[in-house]
PAZA-98038 format. One record per residue: residue number from 0; residue in three letters; z negated, y, x negated of N, C-alpha, C in turn. Coordinates in steps of 0.02 Angstrom, whole numbers, plus 32768, in hexadecimal, padded with zeros to 4 digits. Atoms other than C-alpha are relative to their C-alpha. Example, Ala and Ser with C-alpha at 12.3 -4.5 7.8 and 13.67 -1.06 7.14 Angstrom:
BEGIN
+-----+------+------+------+------+-------+-------+-------+------+------+------+
| seq | type | n.zz | n.yy | n.xx | ca.zz | ca.yy | ca.xx | c.zz | c.yy | c.xx |
+-----+------+------+------+------+-------+-------+-------+------+------+------+
|   0 |  ala | 8000 | 7FC5 | 7FD3 |  7E7A |  7F1F |  7D99 | 8000 | 803C | 7FD3 |
|   1 |  ser | 8003 | 7FC5 | 802A |  7E9B |  7FCB |  7D54 | 7FDB | 8037 | 8027 |
+-----+------+------+------+------+-------+-------+-------+------+------+------+
REM end
This chain:
BEGIN
+-----+------+------+------+------+-------+-------+-------+------+------+------+
| seq | type | n.zz | n.yy | n.xx | ca.zz | ca.yy | ca.xx | c.zz | c.yy | c.xx |
+-----+------+------+------+------+-------+-------+-------+------+------+------+
|   0 |  met | 8018 | 7FFD | 7FBC |  53A4 |  93AF |  7B19 | 7FB9 | 801D | 8004 |
|   1 |  met | 8043 | 7FE4 | 8002 |  52F0 |  93D6 |  7AE9 | 8002 | 804B | 7FF8 |
|   2 |  arg | 7FF9 | 7FB7 | 800A |  532B |  9482 |  7AB0 | 8010 | 8022 | 8042 |
|   3 |  lys | 7FEE | 7FE3 | 7FBF |  537A |  94A2 |  7B5B | 7FC4 | 8001 | 802E |
|   4 |  ser | 803C | 8004 | 7FD6 |  52DA |  9469 |  7BB1 | 7FCF | 8037 | 7FEE |
|   5 |  arg | 802D | 7FCA | 8017 |  5275 |  94E2 |  7B47 | 8019 | 8044 | 8017 |
|   6 |  glu | 7FE3 | 7FC1 | 7FE9 |  52EE |  956F |  7B73 | 7FF3 | 800B | 804A |
|   7 |  ile | 800E | 7FFC | 7FB8 |  52D9 |  9548 |  7C2C | 7FB8 | 8014 | 800C |
|   8 |  leu | 8047 | 7FF0 | 7FF8 |  521C |  954D |  7C1C | 7FF0 | 8047 | 7FE9 |
|   9 |  lys | 800A | 7FBC | 8018 |  5223 |  95EE |  7BB7 | 8017 | 8033 | 8035 |
|  10 |  asn | 7FE7 | 7FD3 | 7FCB |  528D |  9641 |  7C3F | 7FD0 | 8003 | 803B |
|  11 |  phe | 8030 | 8003 | 7FC9 |  5213 |  9607 |  7CC3 | 7FC1 | 8028 | 7FF0 |
|  12 |  ile | 803D | 7FDC | 8013 |  517D |  964B |  7C63 | 800D | 804C | 7FFE |
|  13 |  arg | 7FF0 | 7FB8 | 8000 |  51D5 |  96F3 |  7C48 | 8000 | 801C | 8047 |
|  14 |  met | 7FFC | 7FE9 | 7FBB |  51FC |  9703 |  7D01 | 7FBB | 8001 | 8021 |
|  15 |  ala | 8044 | 8003 | 7FE4 |  514A |  96CF |  7D2D | 7FD7 | 803C | 7FEA |
|  16 |  phe | 8026 | 7FC7 | 8019 |  5100 |  9757 |  7CBE | 8018 | 8042 | 8020 |
|  17 |  val | 7FE6 | 7FC4 | 7FE0 |  5174 |  97DC |  7D05 | 7FEA | 8003 | 8049 |
|  18 |  asn | 8014 | 8002 | 7FBB |  514B |  97A3 |  7DB5 | 7FB6 | 8011 | 8007 |
|  19 |  ile | 8048 | 7FF2 | 7FFE |  5090 |  97AA |  7D91 | 7FF4 | 804B | 7FF5 |
|  20 |  phe | 8008 | 7FB8 | 800C |  50A3 |  985C |  7D4D | 800B | 8028 | 8041 |
|  21 |  phe | 7FF1 | 7FDC | 7FC2 |  50F3 |  9898 |  7DEF | 7FD0 | 7FED | 8038 |
|  22 |  leu | 8034 | 8013 | 7FCF |  5076 |  9834 |  7E56 | 7FC2 | 802A | 7FF7 |
|  23 |  ile | 803B | 7FD6 | 800E |  4FE8 |  9891 |  7E00 | 800D | 8048 | 8018 |
|  24 |  leu | 7FEF | 7FBC | 7FEA |  5043 |  9936 |  7E22 | 7FFC | 8006 | 804C |
|  25 |  glu | 8002 | 7FFE | 7FB7 |  5059 |  990D |  7EDB | 7FB9 | 7FF9 | 801B |
|  26 |  leu | 8046 | 8007 | 7FEA |  4FA4 |  98D6 |  7EEB | 7FD9 | 8040 | 7FF4 |
|  27 |  ala | 8021 | 7FC0 | 800E |  4F6C |  9978 |  7E9A | 8011 | 8034 | 8035 |
|  28 |  ile | 7FEC | 7FD1 | 7FCB |  4FD2 |  99DC |  7F18 | 7FDD | 7FEF | 8041 |
|  29 |  ala | 8021 | 8015 | 7FC3 |  4F8C |  9975 |  7FA8 | 7FB6 | 8011 | 8000 |
|  30 |  tyr | 8047 | 7FEF | 8005 |  4EDB |  9991 |  7F69 | 7FF5 | 804A | 800B |
|  31 |  val | 8007 | 7FB7 | 7FF9 |  4EF3 |  9A4D |  7F5C | 800C | 8014 | 8048 |
|  32 |  glu | 7FEF | 7FED | 7FBB |  4F41 |  9A55 |  800A | 7FD9 | 7FD9 | 8034 |
|  33 |  lys | 802B | 8027 | 7FD4 |  4EBF |  99DD |  8054 | 8029 | 7FD3 | 802F |
|  34 |  gln | 7FD6 | 802E | 7FDB |  4F42 |  995F |  808B | 7FEF | 7FB9 | 7FEB |
|  35 |  pro | 8013 | 8045 | 800F |  4F2D |  98A1 |  8093 | 8024 | 7FE6 | 7FC2 |
|  36 |  met | 7FE4 | 801B | 803E |  4F46 |  9857 |  7FE6 | 8011 | 7FB6 | 8008 |
|  37 |  arg | 7FF7 | 8048 | 7FF7 |  4F42 |  97A5 |  8028 | 8049 | 7FEE | 800D |
|  38 |  ile | 7FBA | 800F | 7FEF |  4FF2 |  97AB |  8071 | 802D | 8007 | 7FC3 |
|  39 |  ile | 7FD9 | 7FF7 | 803D |  503A |  97EE |  7FCE | 7FF8 | 7FC5 | 7FD2 |
|  40 |  leu | 800C | 803C | 8028 |  4FE8 |  975D |  7F74 | 8025 | 7FC4 | 801C |
|  41 |  tyr | 7FDC | 8037 | 7FE0 |  5032 |  96E3 |  7FF2 | 804A | 8002 | 7FEF |
|  42 |  ile | 7FB8 | 7FF9 | 800C |  50E1 |  9728 |  7FDC | 8011 | 7FEE | 7FB8 |
|  43 |  asn | 7FF2 | 800E | 8046 |  50DA |  9722 |  7F1F | 7FF2 | 7FB7 | 7FED |
|  44 |  ala | 800D | 8046 | 800C |  508D |  9675 |  7F21 | 803B | 7FD5 | 8018 |
|  45 |  cys | 7FC6 | 8025 | 7FE5 |  511D |  9636 |  7F8E | 803B | 8005 | 7FD0 |
|  46 |  cys | 7FC7 | 7FF6 | 802D |  51A0 |  9681 |  7F1A | 7FF4 | 7FDF | 7FBC |
|  47 |  phe | 8010 | 8023 | 803F |  5145 |  963C |  7E81 | 800D | 7FB5 | 8007 |
|  48 |  val | 7FF3 | 8047 | 7FF4 |  514E |  958E |  7ECE | 804B | 7FF2 | 7FFF |
|  49 |  ile | 7FB8 | 8008 | 8000 |  5209 |  95A6 |  7EEA | 801B | 8003 | 7FB8 |
|  50 |  leu | 7FEC | 7FFD | 8047 |  521E |  95DB |  7E33 | 7FF0 | 7FBE | 7FDD |
|  51 |  leu | 8015 | 803E | 801F |  51BE |  953F |  7E00 | 802D | 7FC6 | 8016 |
|  52 |  ile | 7FD4 | 8036 | 7FE7 |  5229 |  94CE |  7E6F | 8044 | 8003 | 7FDF |
|  53 |  ile | 7FBE | 7FF8 | 8020 |  52CB |  9516 |  7E28 | 7FFC | 7FE8 | 7FB8 |
|  54 |  thr | 8009 | 8015 | 8045 |  5287 |  94FA |  7D78 | 7FFB | 7FB5 | 7FFA |
|  55 |  ile | 8008 | 8049 | 8002 |  5253 |  9447 |  7D9B | 8043 | 7FDD | 800C |
|  56 |  ile | 7FBE | 801C | 7FF2 |  52FF |  9422 |  7DE5 | 802C | 8004 | 7FC2 |
|  57 |  lys | 7FD7 | 7FF8 | 803D |  5352 |  9468 |  7D48 | 7FEB | 7FCE | 7FCA |
|  58 |  leu | 8018 | 802E | 8033 |  52E3 |  93FE |  7CD8 | 8013 | 7FB8 | 8010 |
|  59 |  ile | 7FEF | 8044 | 7FEC |  5304 |  9360 |  7D3C | 804A | 7FF3 | 7FF8 |
|  60 |  arg | 7FB7 | 8009 | 8004 |  53C0 |  937B |  7D43 | 8019 | 8002 | 7FB8 |
|  61 |  lys | 7FEE | 7FFB | 8048 |  53C5 |  93A3 |  7C87 | 8046 | 801B | 7FF5 |
|  62 |  asp | 7FBE | 7FE2 | 800B |  545E |  9413 |  7C95 | 7FF8 | 803F | 7FD6 |
|  63 |  asp | 8000 | 7FC7 | 802F |  548E |  94AB |  7C2C | 800C | 8043 | 8022 |
|  64 |  glu | 7FF1 | 7FC2 | 7FDC |  549E |  9531 |  7CB3 | 7FC7 | 8033 | 7FF8 |
|  65 |  leu | 8038 | 7FD4 | 800C |  541F |  95A4 |  7C63 | 800C | 8046 | 801D |
|  66 |  ser | 7FF1 | 7FBC | 7FE8 |  5477 |  9647 |  7C92 | 7FFA | 8003 | 804C |
|  67 |  met | 8005 | 8001 | 7FB8 |  548A |  9618 |  7D49 | 7FB8 | 7FF6 | 8016 |
|  68 |  tyr | 8046 | 800D | 7FF0 |  53D8 |  95D6 |  7D4C | 7FD6 | 8040 | 7FF8 |
|  69 |  ser | 8026 | 7FC2 | 800B |  5392 |  9678 |  7D02 | 8010 | 8033 | 8035 |
|  70 |  ser | 7FEC | 7FD0 | 7FCC |  53F4 |  96DF |  7D80 | 7FDF | 7FF0 | 8043 |
|  71 |  leu | 8021 | 8014 | 7FC2 |  53AD |  967A |  7E10 | 7FB6 | 8011 | 7FFF |
|  72 |  leu | 8046 | 7FED | 8006 |  52FD |  9696 |  7DCE | 7FF7 | 804B | 800B |
|  73 |  leu | 8003 | 7FB7 | 7FF5 |  531E |  9752 |  7DC8 | 8007 | 8011 | 8049 |
|  74 |  phe | 7FF4 | 7FF3 | 7FB9 |  535E |  974D |  7E7A | 7FC1 | 7FF2 | 8029 |
|  75 |  val | 803D | 8012 | 7FDC |  52C0 |  96F5 |  7EB9 | 7FC9 | 8034 | 7FF2 |
|  76 |  cys | 8032 | 7FCD | 8011 |  5252 |  9773 |  7E5B | 800C | 8040 | 8027 |
|  77 |  ser | 7FF2 | 7FC2 | 7FDB |  52AB |  9806 |  7EAB | 7FED | 7FFA | 8049 |
|  78 |  phe | 8012 | 800C | 7FBA |  528F |  97B8 |  7F55 | 7FB4 | 8004 | 800A |
|  79 |  ser | 8049 | 7FFF | 7FFA |  51D5 |  97A1 |  7F36 | 7FE4 | 8047 | 7FF8 |
|  80 |  trp | 8017 | 7FBC | 8008 |  51C5 |  9858 |  7F02 | 800F | 802B | 803E |
|  81 |  val | 7FEC | 7FD3 | 7FC9 |  5220 |  98A3 |  7F98 | 7FDC | 7FEF | 8041 |
|  82 |  leu | 801F | 8013 | 7FC1 |  51C9 |  9840 |  8022 | 7FC1 | 8028 | 8011 |
|  83 |  pro | 803B | 7FD8 | 7FEF |  5120 |  9899 |  8014 | 8011 | 8048 | 8013 |
|  84 |  ile | 7FEB | 7FBC | 7FED |  517D |  9940 |  801F | 8015 | 8001 | 8049 |
|  85 |  leu | 7FEB | 8003 | 7FBA |  51CA |  9909 |  80C5 | 7FC4 | 7FFF | 802F |
|  86 |  leu | 803B | 8005 | 7FD6 |  511C |  98E4 |  8107 | 7FD2 | 803C | 7FFB |
|  87 |  tyr | 8034 | 7FCF | 800B |  50AE |  996A |  80BA | 8017 | 803F | 7FDB |
|  88 |  gly | 7FE9 | 7FC5 | 8025 |  511B |  99E8 |  805D | 7FFB | 8040 | 8029 |
|  89 |  ser | 8008 | 7FC0 | 7FDE |  5104 |  9A9F |  8085 | 8031 | 8035 | 7FE7 |
|  90 |  ile | 7FD1 | 7FD1 | 8020 |  519B |  9AEC |  802E | 8021 | 802D | 8034 |
|  91 |  phe | 7FDA | 7FDB | 7FCD |  51FA |  9B20 |  80CC | 7FDA | 8004 | 8042 |
|  92 |  gly | 8029 | 7FFD | 7FC3 |  5169 |  9B26 |  8147 | 8006 | 7FC1 | 8029 |
|  93 |  lys | 7FFF | 803A | 7FD4 |  5174 |  9AB4 |  81DE | 8041 | 7FD9 | 7FFB |
|  94 |  arg | 7FBF | 8022 | 8006 |  5229 |  9A89 |  81B7 | 8009 | 7FDD | 7FBD |
|  95 |  thr | 7FFA | 801D | 8043 |  5202 |  9A46 |  810A | 801C | 7FB9 | 8001 |
|  96 |  gly | 7FE9 | 8046 | 7FFD |  521B |  998F |  813B | 804B | 7FFA | 800B |
|  97 |  ile | 7FB9 | 8002 | 7FF0 |  52C7 |  99AE |  8186 | 802A | 801C | 7FC7 |
|  98 |  val | 7FD9 | 7FDE | 8034 |  5305 |  9A27 |  8101 | 7FFF | 7FD7 | 7FBF |
|  99 |  ala | 8005 | 8027 | 803E |  52C4 |  99BE |  806F | 8029 | 7FC0 | 8005 |
| 100 |  gly | 7FD9 | 803D | 7FF6 |  5312 |  9921 |  80B9 | 804B | 800D | 7FFA |
| 101 |  ile | 7FB8 | 7FEE | 8004 |  53BB |  9977 |  80CC | 8013 | 800F | 7FB8 |
| 102 |  leu | 7FF1 | 7FEF | 8045 |  53B3 |  99BC |  801B | 8003 | 7FC1 | 7FD4 |
| 103 |  tyr | 8001 | 803E | 8029 |  5387 |  9911 |  7FD2 | 803F | 7FD7 | 800D |
| 104 |  ile | 7FC3 | 8026 | 7FF0 |  5414 |  98B9 |  802F | 803E | 8023 | 7FE5 |
| 105 |  ala | 7FC8 | 7FDA | 801B |  548A |  9945 |  7FFB | 8007 | 7FF5 | 7FB5 |
| 106 |  ser | 7FFD | 800C | 8049 |  545B |  992A |  7F44 | 801E | 7FBC | 7FF0 |
| 107 |  ile | 7FE2 | 8042 | 800A |  5487 |  9872 |  7F54 | 804B | 8003 | 800E |
| 108 |  gly | 7FB9 | 7FF9 | 7FF0 |  552B |  98A0 |  7FA8 | 8026 | 8022 | 7FC9 |
| 109 |  ile | 7FDF | 7FDC | 8038 |  5553 |  9919 |  7F1B | 8009 | 7FD1 | 7FC5 |
| 110 |  gly | 7FFA | 8030 | 8036 |  5530 |  988E |  7E9D | 803C | 7FD1 | 8009 |
| 111 |  ile | 7FC6 | 802B | 7FF1 |  55B7 |  9827 |  7EF3 | 8041 | 8029 | 8000 |
| 112 |  leu | 7FC4 | 7FD7 | 7FF8 |  5630 |  98B7 |  7F15 | 801C | 801A | 7FBE |
| 113 |  ile | 7FE8 | 7FE2 | 803F |  5638 |  98FF |  7E64 | 8035 | 7FD5 | 7FDF |
| 114 |  pro | 7FCA | 8029 | 801E |  5696 |  986A |  7E18 | 803C | 7FF7 | 802E |
| 115 |  leu | 7FC7 | 8006 | 7FD2 |  56FF |  985B |  7EB6 | 802D | 803D | 7FFB |
| 116 |  leu | 7FD9 | 7FC2 | 8003 |  5735 |  9912 |  7EAE | 8022 | 8008 | 7FBC |
| 117 |  gln | 7FE2 | 7FFD | 8043 |  5758 |  9901 |  7DF3 | 803A | 7FCE | 7FF9 |
| 118 |  gly | 7FCA | 8032 | 8002 |  57D1 |  9874 |  7E1C | 7FF3 | 7FC7 | 7FD0 |
| 119 |  lys | 8010 | 8034 | 8030 |  5774 |  97FC |  7DAC | 7FEC | 7FBE | 8021 |
| 120 |  ile | 8015 | 803B | 7FDC |  5753 |  977C |  7E33 | 803D | 7FD7 | 8016 |
| 121 |  asp | 7FD0 | 8031 | 7FE7 |  57C0 |  96E5 |  7E4E | 7FDC | 7FD9 | 8036 |
| 122 |  lys | 8025 | 801E | 7FC8 |  578B |  96AA |  7EFA | 800E | 7FB5 | 8004 |
| 123 |  asn | 7FF7 | 8048 | 8004 |  5792 |  95F6 |  7EC4 | 7FC0 | 7FDD | 8013 |
| 124 |  arg | 803B | 8027 | 7FED |  5716 |  956B |  7EDF | 7FC0 | 8016 | 7FDD |
| 125 |  pro | 803E | 7FEA | 8020 |  5698 |  95A4 |  7E5A | 7FE2 | 8040 | 801F |
| 126 |  phe | 8019 | 7FC3 | 7FE0 |  568C |  964F |  7EB0 | 7FD7 | 7FEE | 803E |
| 127 |  trp | 8023 | 8012 | 7FC2 |  565B |  9600 |  7F55 | 7FC3 | 7FD5 | 7FF2 |
| 128 |  val | 803C | 8025 | 8014 |  55E3 |  958A |  7EFD | 7FC8 | 8031 | 7FEE |
| 129 |  ala | 8031 | 7FCD | 8013 |  558C |  9624 |  7EB4 | 7FE4 | 8023 | 803E |
| 130 |  ile | 8016 | 7FE0 | 7FC2 |  5586 |  9678 |  7F60 | 7FD1 | 7FD1 | 8025 |
| 131 |  arg | 802A | 8030 | 7FDE |  553E |  95D9 |  7FA8 | 7FBB | 7FFB | 7FE0 |
| 132 |  lys | 8040 | 8000 | 8023 |  54B6 |  95D8 |  7F22 | 7FD6 | 803C | 8014 |
| 133 |  ile | 8024 | 7FC3 | 7FEC |  5487 |  968B |  7F4E | 7FE5 | 7FFA | 8046 |
| 134 |  ile | 8014 | 8007 | 7FBA |  5482 |  9669 |  8009 | 7FCA | 7FCB | 8008 |
| 135 |  thr | 8031 | 8036 | 7FFC |  5423 |  95C5 |  7FF3 | 7FBC | 8016 | 7FE6 |
| 136 |  thr | 803F | 7FE8 | 801D |  53A0 |  9614 |  7F81 | 7FDE | 8032 | 802E |
| 137 |  phe | 801B | 7FCC | 7FD4 |  538A |  96A9 |  7FF6 | 7FE3 | 7FDF | 803F |
| 138 |  thr | 8017 | 8021 | 7FC3 |  537A |  9637 |  808F | 7FC0 | 7FD8 | 7FF4 |
| 139 |  val | 803C | 8027 | 8010 |  52FB |  95C4 |  803B | 7FC4 | 802E | 7FF8 |
| 140 |  cys | 8037 | 7FD0 | 8009 |  5292 |  965B |  8008 | 7FE8 | 801A | 8044 |
| 141 |  ile | 8012 | 7FE5 | 7FBD |  5297 |  96A2 |  80BA | 7FD8 | 7FCC | 8027 |
| 142 |  ile | 8020 | 8034 | 7FD8 |  5269 |  95FD |  810E | 7FBB | 7FEF | 7FE5 |
| 143 |  phe | 803F | 8013 | 8020 |  51E0 |  95D1 |  8091 | 7FCB | 8036 | 800B |
| 144 |  val | 802F | 7FC9 | 7FFA |  518F |  967D |  8094 | 7FEB | 800A | 8049 |
| 145 |  leu | 8010 | 7FF6 | 7FBA |  519A |  9690 |  8152 | 7FD3 | 7FC8 | 801B |
| 146 |  asn | 802A | 8037 | 7FEA |  514E |  95E4 |  816B | 7FB7 | 800A | 7FEB |
| 147 |  val | 8044 | 7FF4 | 801A |  50B7 |  960F |  80FE | 7FE1 | 803C | 8023 |
| 148 |  leu | 801B | 7FC4 | 7FE0 |  50A4 |  96BD |  8149 | 7FF1 | 7FF2 | 804A |
| 149 |  gly | 800D | 8011 | 7FBA |  50B0 |  9673 |  81F8 | 7FBB | 7FE0 | 8008 |
| 150 |  gln | 8042 | 801E | 7FFF |  5016 |  960C |  81D1 | 7FC9 | 8035 | 7FF6 |
| 151 |  ala | 8032 | 7FCD | 8010 |  4FBB |  96A3 |  818A | 7FF6 | 8032 | 8039 |
| 152 |  phe | 8003 | 7FCE | 7FCB |  4FE5 |  9715 |  821D | 7FE9 | 7FE4 | 8043 |
| 153 |  arg | 8011 | 801F | 7FC1 |  4FAE |  969B |  82A2 | 7FBD | 801A | 801A |
| 154 |  gly | 803F | 7FEC | 7FE0 |  4F2A |  96DB |  831B | 7FED | 8048 | 7FF3 |
| 155 |  ala | 8018 | 7FBB | 8006 |  4EC1 |  9779 |  831B | 7FFC | 8015 | 7FB7 |
| 156 |  his | 8004 | 7FEF | 8047 |  4EA7 |  976F |  8260 | 8044 | 8017 | 7FE5 |
| 157 |  gly | 7FBD | 7FEC | 8014 |  4F63 |  9779 |  8249 | 8010 | 8047 | 8016 |
| 158 |  gly | 7FF5 | 7FBC | 7FE7 |  4F67 |  9816 |  82B3 | 7FE1 | 8034 | 7FD3 |
| 159 |  arg | 8022 | 7FD1 | 802E |  4EEA |  9869 |  8240 | 8025 | 8004 | 7FBD |
| 160 |  leu | 7FDC | 8000 | 803F |  4F4E |  9834 |  81A8 | 803F | 802B | 8003 |
| 161 |  met | 7FC0 | 7FDD | 7FF9 |  4FEC |  9884 |  81EE | 7FF8 | 804A | 8011 |
| 162 |  gln | 800A | 7FBA | 7FF3 |  4F9C |  992C |  8212 | 8019 | 8028 | 7FC4 |
| 163 |  lys | 7FDF | 7FDC | 8036 |  5004 |  99A5 |  81AD | 7FE7 | 8048 | 7FFE |
| 164 |  thr | 8019 | 7FBC | 8007 |  4FB3 |  9A45 |  816E | 802D | 8026 | 7FD1 |
| 165 |  met | 7FD3 | 7FD8 | 8029 |  502C |  9AC7 |  812F | 7FD9 | 802E | 7FD2 |
| 166 |  ser | 8022 | 7FD6 | 8031 |  4FF5 |  9B1E |  8092 | 8021 | 8043 | 7FF9 |
| 167 |  ala | 7FE6 | 7FBC | 800D |  5007 |  9BD8 |  807B | 7FFE | 800F | 7FB6 |
| 168 |  ser | 8007 | 7FF6 | 8048 |  4FE8 |  9BC1 |  7FC2 | 8044 | 8001 | 7FDE |
| 169 |  ala | 7FC1 | 7FFB | 8025 |  5078 |  9BFC |  7F55 | 8003 | 7FC9 | 7FCB |
| 170 |  thr | 8002 | 8034 | 8033 |  503F |  9B80 |  7ED0 | 8013 | 7FBD | 801D |
| 171 |  gly | 7FF0 | 803F | 7FDF |  5047 |  9AEF |  7F4A | 804A | 7FFA | 8010 |
| 172 |  arg | 7FB9 | 8001 | 7FEF |  50F5 |  9B1D |  7F84 | 802B | 7FF9 | 7FC0 |
| 173 |  phe | 7FDA | 8005 | 803F |  5130 |  9B33 |  7ED1 | 7FFE | 7FB8 | 7FE6 |
| 174 |  met | 8007 | 8044 | 801A |  50EE |  9A87 |  7EA0 | 8028 | 7FCE | 802A |
| 175 |  trp | 7FD6 | 802A | 7FD5 |  513E |  9A34 |  7F38 | 8049 | 800C | 7FF1 |
| 176 |  gly | 7FBB | 7FEF | 8010 |  51DE |  9A90 |  7F0E | 8017 | 7FDF | 7FBF |
| 177 |  leu | 7FF0 | 8020 | 8040 |  51D7 |  9A4C |  7E5C | 800E | 7FB6 | 800A |
| 178 |  val | 7FF7 | 8047 | 7FF3 |  51C3 |  999A |  7E9B | 8042 | 7FF4 | 8026 |
| 179 |  leu | 7FC1 | 8007 | 7FDB |  5253 |  99B2 |  7F17 | 803C | 8008 | 7FD3 |
| 180 |  phe | 7FC9 | 7FF4 | 802F |  52C4 |  99F9 |  7E8F | 800B | 7FC3 | 7FD3 |
| 181 |  met | 7FFA | 803A | 802B |  529F |  9966 |  7E1C | 8019 | 7FC3 | 8026 |
| 182 |  ser | 7FE8 | 8038 | 7FD7 |  52BA |  98EA |  7EAA | 804B | 8005 | 800C |
| 183 |  met | 7FB8 | 7FF6 | 7FF4 |  5364 |  9936 |  7ED1 | 8028 | 7FF4 | 7FC1 |
| 184 |  met | 7FDD | 8009 | 8040 |  5397 |  993B |  7E1A | 8004 | 7FB6 | 7FEE |
| 185 |  leu | 8003 | 8047 | 8012 |  5360 |  9888 |  7DFD | 802A | 7FD5 | 8030 |
| 186 |  gly | 7FD9 | 8025 | 7FCF |  53AD |  9849 |  7E9F | 804B | 8007 | 7FF4 |
| 187 |  gly | 7FB9 | 7FF4 | 800D |  5455 |  989A |  7E7D | 8018 | 7FE2 | 7FBF |
| 188 |  leu | 7FED | 801A | 8041 |  5457 |  9869 |  7DC6 | 8003 | 7FB4 | 8000 |
| 189 |  ser | 8001 | 8049 | 7FFF |  5429 |  97B4 |  7DE8 | 803D | 7FE4 | 8025 |
| 190 |  val | 7FC5 | 8016 | 7FDA |  54B3 |  97A1 |  7E6B | 803F | 800C | 7FD7 |
| 191 |  phe | 7FC6 | 7FF1 | 802B |  5530 |  97F6 |  7DF6 | 8007 | 7FCC | 7FC9 |
| 192 |  cys | 7FFE | 8032 | 8036 |  5500 |  977B |  7D6B | 8014 | 7FBB | 801B |
| 193 |  ile | 7FED | 8040 | 7FE2 |  5510 |  96E5 |  7DE0 | 804B | 7FFD | 800B |
| 194 |  ile | 7FB7 | 7FFD | 7FF5 |  55BF |  971C |  7E13 | 8025 | 7FFE | 7FBE |
| 195 |  gly | 7FE0 | 7FFE | 8042 |  55EB |  9741 |  7D5D | 8002 | 7FBB | 7FE0 |
| 196 |  asn | 8001 | 8043 | 801D |  55B5 |  9694 |  7D26 | 8032 | 7FD1 | 8021 |
| 197 |  ser | 7FD1 | 802B | 7FDC |  5621 |  9644 |  7DAC | 8048 | 800F | 7FEB |
| 198 |  gln | 7FBC | 7FEC | 8011 |  56BA |  96A3 |  7D6B | 800F | 7FFA | 7FB5 |
| 199 |  asn | 7FF6 | 8007 | 8048 |  56A0 |  968B |  7CB0 | 8012 | 7FB7 | 7FEF |
| 200 |  pro | 7FEC | 8045 | 800D |  5704 |  95F0 |  7C7B | 7FD8 | 7FDF | 7FC8 |
| 201 |  asn | 8026 | 801B | 8038 |  5696 |  95DE |  7BE0 | 7FB5 | 7FFA | 8010 |
| 202 |  ser | 8047 | 8005 | 7FEE |  55F1 |  95E3 |  7C3F | 7FEC | 7FB7 | 8007 |
| 203 |  glu | 8018 | 8044 | 7FF9 |  5585 |  9548 |  7C42 | 800B | 7FE6 | 8047 |
| 204 |  phe | 7FF5 | 8013 | 7FBA |  5598 |  9549 |  7CFF | 8045 | 7FE1 | 8009 |
| 205 |  asn | 7FBC | 801A | 7FF8 |  5655 |  9530 |  7CF6 | 800E | 7FC6 | 7FD1 |
| 206 |  lys | 7FF8 | 803A | 802C |  564D |  94BB |  7C60 | 7FE5 | 7FC1 | 8020 |
| 207 |  lys | 801C | 803A | 7FDE |  55DD |  9449 |  7CC4 | 802D | 7FE9 | 8039 |
| 208 |  arg | 7FD4 | 8011 | 7FC9 |  5652 |  9451 |  7D59 | 803F | 7FDB | 7FE6 |
| 209 |  arg | 7FC6 | 8022 | 801D |  56E6 |  9421 |  7CE9 | 7FEF | 7FB9 | 7FE9 |
| 210 |  arg | 8014 | 8042 | 8017 |  5685 |  9390 |  7C9E | 7FF9 | 7FCF | 803B |
| 211 |  ser | 8009 | 802B | 7FC6 |  565E |  934F |  7D4C | 8040 | 7FF9 | 8029 |
| 212 |  gly | 7FBF | 8005 | 7FDE |  5715 |  9366 |  7D81 | 8005 | 8027 | 8040 |
| 213 |  gln | 7FFE | 7FD8 | 7FC3 |  56F2 |  93E9 |  7E07 | 802E | 803C | 7FF8 |
+-----+------+------+------+------+-------+-------+-------+------+------+------+
REM end
């Protein structure tokens, strides 16, 4: 059990370091484009807290769902990377928020559709449990982040924070594009892995369900 706990903590630390790397990248872009860095920090702090909560729950429950747990961490990371693009990205001009949001949601949809189209999905109870995990995690992220941002945007100061300056810099657009690409890849891959774990009879996720008689 101690070995499993160490693996959980190692996964959390890995995800934290990756998240910090992309946070630094987004802050660098915001600095170059003279955009508010405070909101990007808020978003990543919220998602870091969610990563921490998921990790604490796993440690308390002492279960063996390491693959599903790791996939959920990846999903939260992808969400924390794409949100600043929706607010301040300059890839597609004034339509960046809408286009980036559609592309991100499409990547998640593709992560679900690929195994469905391959006929590898048995739409049994584990499949819907996996879908529920994805929807629940996404909803918690949205509510938590919006609640914190709502406090930050309150009043005239919030109006100044939300002023969006579009960058004409090719470097800025390239860097935002890189973050968006990684967010889409990570979002789609994490969802694909969550669905895959629900369908693998030898996964820890299904072994646990059999032990509990579900």
